[in-house]
C-alpha positions in Angstrom: -23.5 -55.3 3.2 -24.5 -51.8 2.1 -24.7 -50.8 5.8 -21.1 -52.1 6.4 -19.9 -50.3 3.3 -21.5 -47.1 4.5 -19.9 -47.5 7.9 -16.5 -48.1 6.3 -16.9 -44.9 4.3 -17.8 -42.9 7.4 -14.7 -44.2 9.1 -12.5 -43.2 6.2 -14.1 -39.7 6.1 -13.6 -39.3 9.9 -9.9 -40.3 9.5 -9.5 -37.8 6.6 -11.0 -35.1 8.6 -8.8 -35.8 11.6 -5.7 -35.9 9.3 -6.8 -32.6 7.7 -7.3 -30.9 11.0 -4.0 -32.2 12.3 -2.2 -30.9 9.1 -4.0 -27.6 9.4 -2.9 -27.2 13.0 0.6 -28.1 12.0 0.7 -25.5 9.2 -0.8 -23.0 11.6 2.0 -23.4 14.0 4.6 -23.4 11.3 3.2 -20.2 9.9 3.2 -18.7 13.4 6.8 -19.7 13.9 7.8 -18.1 10.6 6.3 -14.8 11.8 8.6 -14.6 14.9 10.9 -11.6 14.3 13.6 -9.8 16.2 12.6 -7.3 18.9 11.4 -3.7 18.1 14.7 -2.3 19.2 16.3 -3.7 16.1 13.9 -2.0 13.8 14.7 1.0 11.6 13.2 3.6 9.3 13.8 3.5 5.5 13.5 6.4 3.2 13.4 5.7 -0.6 13.8 8.6 -3.0 12.5 7.9 -6.5 14.1 9.9 -9.3 13.6 10.1 -13.1 16.8 11.4 -14.7 15.2 11.4 -18.2 13.5 14.6 -19.4 10.0 13.4 -18.7 9.4 14.1 -15.0 11.6 17.2 -15.2 9.3 18.5 -17.9 6.1 17.6 -16.0 7.1 18.7 -12.5 10.1 21.0 -12.9 12.4 18.6 -11.0 13.4 14.9 -11.3 11.7 13.7 -8.1 8.7 11.3 -8.8 5.7 11.9 -6.6 2.8 9.3 -6.1 5.0 6.4 -7.2 4.1 3.0 -5.8 7.0 1.5 -3.9 7.2 -2.2 -2.8 9.9 -3.6 -0.6 10.3 -7.3 0.0 12.4 -8.7 2.9 14.4 -11.6 1.7 15.0 -13.3 5.1 11.7 -12.5 6.9 9.5 -12.5 3.8 7.7 -9.4 4.9 6.3 -7.2 2.2 5.6 -3.4 2.6 4.1 -0.9 0.3 4.1 2.9 0.3 3.7 5.9 -2.1 6.2 8.7 -2.6 5.3 12.1 -1.3 5.6 15.5 -3.1 9.4 15.3 -2.6 9.6 11.9 -4.3 10.3 10.0 -1.0 8.5 6.9 0.3 8.8 6.4 4.0 8.9 3.0 5.7 8.9 2.9 9.5 10.0 0.3 12.0 11.1 -2.3 9.4 13.6 -5.0 10.1 17.2 -4.8 9.0 17.7 -7.2 6.1 18.4 -7.5 2.5 15.5 -6.2 0.4 14.2 -6.3 -3.2 12.7 -2.9 -4.1 10.3 -2.2 -6.9 8.9 1.1 -8.0 6.2 1.9 -10.6 4.1 4.9 -11.6 1.7 5.3 -14.5 1.4 8.7 -16.3 -1.7 9.4 -18.2 -1.7 10.4 -21.8 -3.0 13.9 -20.8 -0.1 14.5 -18.4 2.5 13.2 -20.9 1.2 15.3 -23.7 2.1 18.4 -21.7 5.7 17.3 -21.6 6.1 15.5 -24.9 3.4 16.9 -27.1 2.3 13.4 -27.8 -0.7 11.9 -26.0 0.8 8.5 -25.1 0.8 7.0 -21.7 4.1 6.3 -20.0 5.0 4.0 -17.1 7.9 4.7 -14.8 9.6 1.6 -13.5 12.7 0.9 -11.4 14.1 -1.6 -9.0 17.0 -2.5 -6.7 17.8 -6.1 -6.0 19.2 -7.7 -2.9 20.3 -4.4 -1.3 21.3 -4.3 2.4 19.1 -2.1 4.6 20.6 -1.4 8.1 21.3 1.3 10.7 18.9 3.5 12.6 17.8 5.3 9.5 18.5 4.1 6.0 18.3 6.1 2.8 18.2 4.7 -0.7 17.6 6.1 -4.2 15.8 4.3 -7.0 16.1 5.6 -10.6 13.2 4.9 -12.9 13.0 4.7 -16.7 9.9 5.5 -18.8 8.3 2.9 -21.0 4.9 2.7 -22.8 2.1 0.3 -22.3 1.4 -2.0 -25.2 -1.9 -2.2 -27.2 -1.5 -6.0 -27.2 -0.5 -7.9 -24.0 0.1 -11.3 -22.6 -3.3 -11.8 -20.8 -2.7 -15.4 -19.6 0.3 -17.8 -19.6 -0.2 -21.4 -18.5 3.3 -22.8 -18.1 3.0 -24.8 -14.9 2.2 -28.3 -16.2 -0.1 -31.0 -14.9 0.4 -33.4 -12.0 1.5 -36.9 -12.5 -1.9 -38.4 -13.0 -2.1 -41.0 -14.5 1.2 -40.6 -16.3 4.4 -38.7 -15.3 4.4 -35.0 -15.1 2.9 -33.4 -18.2 3.7 -30.1 -19.9 2.4 -30.4 -23.5 -0.8 -28.6 -22.3 0.9 -25.2 -22.1 -0.6 -22.2 -23.8 -0.3 -18.5 -24.2 -3.1 -16.0 -24.5 -2.8 -12.6 -26.1 -5.3 -9.8 -25.7 -6.0 -6.6 -27.6 -6.0 -4.1 -24.8 -6.6 -1.1 -27.0 -9.6 0.4 -28.8 -8.2 -0.2 -32.2 -7.9 -3.3 -34.4 -4.4 -4.9 -34.3 -3.0 -7.3 -36.8 -1.1 -10.3 -35.5 0.8 -10.8 -38.7 4.6 -11.1 -38.2 4.4 -10.5 -34.4 7.0 -12.7 -32.7 6.8 -14.6 -29.4 10.2 -15.5 -27.9 11.5 -16.7 -24.6 14.6 -15.0 -23.1 17.9 -16.5 -22.0 19.2 -15.5 -18.6 22.2 -13.3 -18.1 21.8 -10.5 -20.6 19.5 -8.1 -18.8 21.7 -5.1 -19.3 22.1 -5.5 -23.0 20.1 -3.7 -25.8 19.2 -7.0 -27.4 17.1 -10.0 -26.4 18.8 -13.4 -26.5 16.0 -15.6 -27.7 16.1 -19.3 -26.9 13.1 -19.9 -29.1 11.3 -17.5 -31.4 8.0 -18.1 -33.3 6.2 -15.7 -35.6 2.5 -15.3 -36.5 1.9 -16.0 -40.2 0.3 -13.5 -42.5 1.2 -10.7 -45.0 0.1 -7.8 -42.9 -3.7 -7.8 -42.6 -4.5 -11.5 -42.6 -5.1 -12.0 -38.8 -6.9 -9.0 -37.3 -7.5 -8.9 -33.5 -10.4 -6.6 -32.6 -10.5 -4.5 -29.4 -11.2 -6.8 -26.5 -10.5 -9.9 -28.5 -8.0 -12.6 -27.6 -6.2 -15.5 -29.2 -4.7 -18.7 -27.7 -1.4 -20.2 -28.9 -1.1 -23.8 -27.8 2.1 -25.7 -27.4 0.1 -28.7 -28.8 -3.4 -28.0 -30.1 -4.9 -31.3 -28.7 -7.3 -32.5 -26.2 -5.1 -33.0 -23.1 -8.1 -34.3 -21.1 -6.7 -37.8 -21.2 -4.0 -36.5 -18.9 -6.5 -34.8 -16.7 -5.7 -31.5 -18.2 -7.4 -29.1 -20.7 -8.8 -29.3 -24.2 -6.8 -27.1 -26.6 -8.4 -28.4 -29.8 -10.0 -25.0 -30.4 -6.7 -23.0 -30.0 -6.3 -20.3 -32.6 -2.6 -21.1 -33.3 -0.1 -23.8 -32.5 3.6 -23.9 -32.1 4.9 -26.6 -34.5 8.6 -27.5 -34.7 9.1 -29.6 -37.8 11.8 -32.3 -38.0 12.2 -32.7 -34.2 9.3 -35.1 -33.5 6.6 -32.5 -32.8 3.0 -33.4 -33.4 1.0 -31.2 -35.7 -2.7 -30.5 -35.6 -3.6 -29.8 -39.3 -6.8 -28.0 -38.3 -5.0 -25.3 -36.3 -2.9 -22.6 -37.9 0.8 -23.1 -37.2 3.1 -20.4 -35.9 6.2 -19.8 -38.1 9.4 -21.2 -36.6 12.2 -18.6 -36.6 14.5 -20.2 -34.1 14.3 -23.4 -32.1 17.4 -24.1 -29.9 16.3 -27.4 -28.3 13.4 -29.7 -27.5 10.6 -31.4 -29.4 8.4 -28.3 -28.9 8.5 -24.6 -27.8 8.5 -25.6 -24.2 8.1 -22.9 -21.5 10.0 -23.7 -18.4 7.8 -25.0 -15.7 10.1 -23.2 -13.2 11.2 -19.8 -14.5 11.2 -18.0 -17.8 10.5 -14.7 -19.5 8.4 -14.2 -22.6 8.4 -11.2 -24.9 6.2 -10.1 -27.8 8.1 -8.3 -30.6 7.6 -6.7 -34.0 10.7 -6.4 -36.2 11.1 -6.1 -40.0 14.0 -8.6 -40.2 14.3 -11.0 -37.2 17.6 -12.3 -38.5 19.3 -8.9 -38.9 21.4 -9.2 -35.7 22.3 -12.8 -36.1 23.1 -15.1 -33.2 25.2 -15.1 -30.0 27.9 -17.6 -29.2 25.4 -20.0 -27.6 23.0 -20.3 -30.5 20.5 -17.8 -29.2 18.7 -15.5 -31.8 19.4 -11.8 -31.2 16.4 -9.5 -31.4 16.3 -5.7 -30.7 15.0 -4.9 -27.2 13.6 -1.7 -28.6 11.1 -3.8 -30.7 9.5 -5.4 -27.6 5.8 -4.7 -27.3 5.1 -6.6 -24.1 6.9 -8.9 -21.7 6.2 -11.0 -18.7 8.4 -13.0 -16.3 7.7 -15.7 -13.9 9.6 -17.7 -11.3 8.8 -20.6 -8.9 10.6 -18.6 -6.2 9.6 -14.9 -6.2 12.4 -14.0 -3.8 14.9 -14.6 -6.6 14.2 -11.2 -8.3 18.0 -10.7 -8.7 17.8 -13.5 -11.3 15.5 -11.6 -13.5 15.9 -11.8 -17.3 13.9 -8.6 -18.3 14.9 -5.1 -17.3 12.3 -2.7 -15.6 11.4 -1.0 -18.9 9.9 -4.3 -20.0 8.9 -5.9 -16.8 9.9 -4.7 -13.3 8.5 -7.6 -11.4 7.8 -11.3 -11.3 4.7 -13.4 -11.2 4.2 -17.1 -10.3 5.4 -18.2 -6.9 4.1 -21.7 -6.9 5.5 -25.2 -7.4 5.8 -26.8 -10.8 3.2 -29.3 -12.0 0.3 -27.9 -10.0 -1.7 -26.9 -13.1 -1.8 -23.3 -11.9 -1.9 -20.4 -14.3 -1.1 -16.6 -14.3 -3.6 -14.1 -15.7 -3.5 -10.3 -16.1 -5.9 -8.5 -13.8 -8.7 -6.2 -15.0 -8.0 -2.5 -14.5 -11.4 -1.2 -15.5 -14.0 -1.5 -18.3 -15.0 0.7 -21.2 -18.5 0.0 -22.4 -18.2 -3.6 -21.2 -14.7 -4.1 -22.7 -12.1 -5.2 -20.2 -9.0 -3.0 -20.0 -6.3 -5.1 -18.4 -3.6 -3.8 -16.0 -0.4 -2.9 -17.7 2.2 -1.4 -15.4 5.1 -3.3 -17.1 5.3 -5.1 -13.7 4.2 -8.7 -13.4 4.2 -8.5 -9.6 1.3 -6.0 -9.9 -0.3 -6.9 -13.1 -0.9 -10.7 -12.8 -2.9 -12.9 -10.5 -2.5 -16.6 -9.9 -5.3 -18.9 -11.0 -5.7 -22.4 -9.5 -6.8 -23.7 -13.0 -6.3 -22.3 -16.5 -9.2 -20.0 -17.5 -9.3 -20.5 -21.3 -10.9 -17.5 -23.0 -12.3 -15.6 -20.0 -11.0 -13.5 -17.2 -11.4 -14.7 -13.7 -10.9 -11.9 -11.3 -12.5 -12.1 -7.8 -15.4 -9.5 -7.7 -15.4 -9.0 -11.4 -17.7 -10.7 -13.9 -16.4 -12.4 -17.1 -16.0 -10.0 -20.0 
């Protein structure tokens, strides 16, 4: 009987291998078919000029043209992605690309030493700009992208797990979501009164954030220190989600708790303070698309509410932001402007238990310094499983 069972197992394995190979070949031919493009005679050259009309680049270079800026262009129809750097005249050259509609993203980081020559203040600046869904056609196309300066944050979103778990054994599950914040500076930061909020779509040009939900860290100013290189985890529900084949969040540092709406509280984990909760039994991050911001304001209710019961918060108070979408081609649906986040991360289906994590830029005496270009397209990598308190970057050891 054991021999028959072994034979049956071998048959099943062989069938699975055949099915896998067949699927692989099918995907291979599908991928090849997607790479079929129009003939070379249809291709064109694209020149993108990057300009900074604020005082900063003018003060540094004597003109507004931004050199050494990193320029990405994404073809909407053909899904081709190209990258180039601007030359000394602030122009990035792309040769023999296909006519199409493109998303264009620009970023450049200016060191504190360079900025101090222009501003007198040794604070790093990041120049970001973008064009969405712009037509590129003709023999030679010329475009201009205007960038705006912003500053990297001492505290950043280092990982956001929003994707949710597969339907095993129960229906799709999202109460295992969490956010991780990291002290990316060399100074102690206090979490007290910092606010995490998610952003409503449709107000990208305004000077205020329309927050669907907003939760604040407790404390009176110096109760919750975060040391350099230290991180904290904020769980949607600080529970062991392993029963749903997910992760254990019992040791989360903080928990979102929405009283009076049916939310479950873990009394052993410190609650975030609810400022605004528009809907739902919890502070649920969309498993498809959303934007999160970290803010510091003296009075979170000073600006009141909009006509759709969203809390208004000053955009100038944003310390860090990140944005994700299931479909990365939909950059024209962004919720955050380039001064906060010029890109998008994600790009995977919902309920796959994937996570997004900020990449390591370099290390200082063993302390990881994470990428912070205010551009989620560059700064974040996709993980196939949430990492929980460590950085997983190919080729880099855990901090």
